[in-house]
C-alpha positions in Angstrom: 175.5 5.4 -8.0 173.3 8.5 -8.1 172.5 10.2 -4.6 169.1 10.0 -3.5 167.6 10.7 0.2 163.9 10.3 1.5 162.7 11.4 5.1 160.0 10.2 7.0 158.5 10.6 10.6 155.6 8.5 12.0 156.3 9.3 15.6 159.7 9.6 17.2 162.7 10.6 15.5 163.2 11.9 11.8 164.4 8.9 9.6 166.5 10.1 6.7 167.3 7.4 4.4 170.5 8.1 2.2 171.5 6.1 -0.9 174.2 6.4 -3.6 177.3 8.3 -3.6 177.7 11.0 -1.0 180.5 12.8 -2.3 181.6 16.6 -3.6 178.6 16.4 -6.2 175.9 15.3 -3.8 177.1 17.0 -0.4 175.1 20.2 -0.8 172.1 18.3 -1.7 172.7 15.9 1.3 173.0 19.0 3.5 169.8 20.7 2.1 167.8 17.5 2.3 168.8 16.9 6.0 168.0 20.6 6.9 164.7 20.5 5.5 163.8 17.1 7.0 165.5 17.8 10.6 165.0 20.9 12.5 166.7 19.4 15.6 163.8 19.3 17.6 163.8 15.4 17.8 166.1 12.8 17.4 167.6 11.9 14.0 168.2 8.2 12.5 170.2 8.4 9.3 169.9 5.0 7.5 173.3 4.6 5.6 172.8 0.8 4.6 172.5 2.1 1.0 175.3 4.6 0.7 177.8 3.5 -2.1 180.4 5.7 -1.5 181.3 8.3 1.2 183.9 11.0 0.9 185.2 14.0 3.3 182.2 16.4 2.1 179.7 13.8 3.0 181.6 13.3 6.2 181.4 17.0 6.8 177.6 16.9 6.5 177.5 14.2 9.1 179.6 16.0 11.5 178.0 19.2 11.3 174.6 17.4 12.0 176.3 15.7 15.0 177.3 19.1 16.3 173.6 20.6 15.6 172.0 17.6 17.5 174.7 18.1 20.3 173.8 21.7 20.5 170.2 20.9 20.9 170.5 17.9 23.3 169.6 15.5 20.5 171.1 12.4 19.4 171.9 10.8 15.8 172.0 7.2 15.3 173.3 5.6 12.1 171.4 2.7 11.0 173.1 -0.2 9.3 175.9 2.0 8.1 177.4 0.5 5.0 181.2 -0.7 4.6 182.0 2.6 2.6 180.4 4.7 5.5 182.2 2.7 8.4 185.6 2.9 6.4 185.5 6.8 6.3 184.3 6.9 9.9 187.2 4.9 11.0 189.8 6.7 8.8 188.7 10.0 10.2 188.9 8.5 13.8 185.4 9.8 14.6 183.3 6.3 14.5 182.9 6.4 18.1 180.9 9.7 18.0 177.9 8.0 16.3 175.8 5.3 17.6 175.3 2.6 15.1 172.3 0.2 15.1 171.1 -2.6 12.8 168.6 -2.0 9.9 165.6 0.2 10.6 163.2 -2.5 10.5 165.2 -4.3 13.4 165.6 -1.2 15.3 162.3 0.6 14.7 159.6 -1.8 13.5 157.1 0.6 13.2 159.2 3.1 11.1 159.8 0.6 8.3 157.2 0.8 5.4 
């Protein structure tokens, strides 16, 4: 499945919705989209519910975002991470670094469009 991402911010955290395969071919776009959408001045919610594949390069983007958030006293929340996302976080042994919540509509009703 082709990679896509969209960002929104009504109030509060930036919400970045990621879909498709987050792999070597897409990681630079994922990183650029994240950099463009989020300047680390707010918290970040990454909706991972539509991610169909995540490899080490996609994981690298998530880890760098977490490092950036930590350096700026911000947090990152993974909303409804899909099984492929959970599997890679578990394999890497870093799932506990990320806070996980349910679907965005449940977590932040005013952010769902």
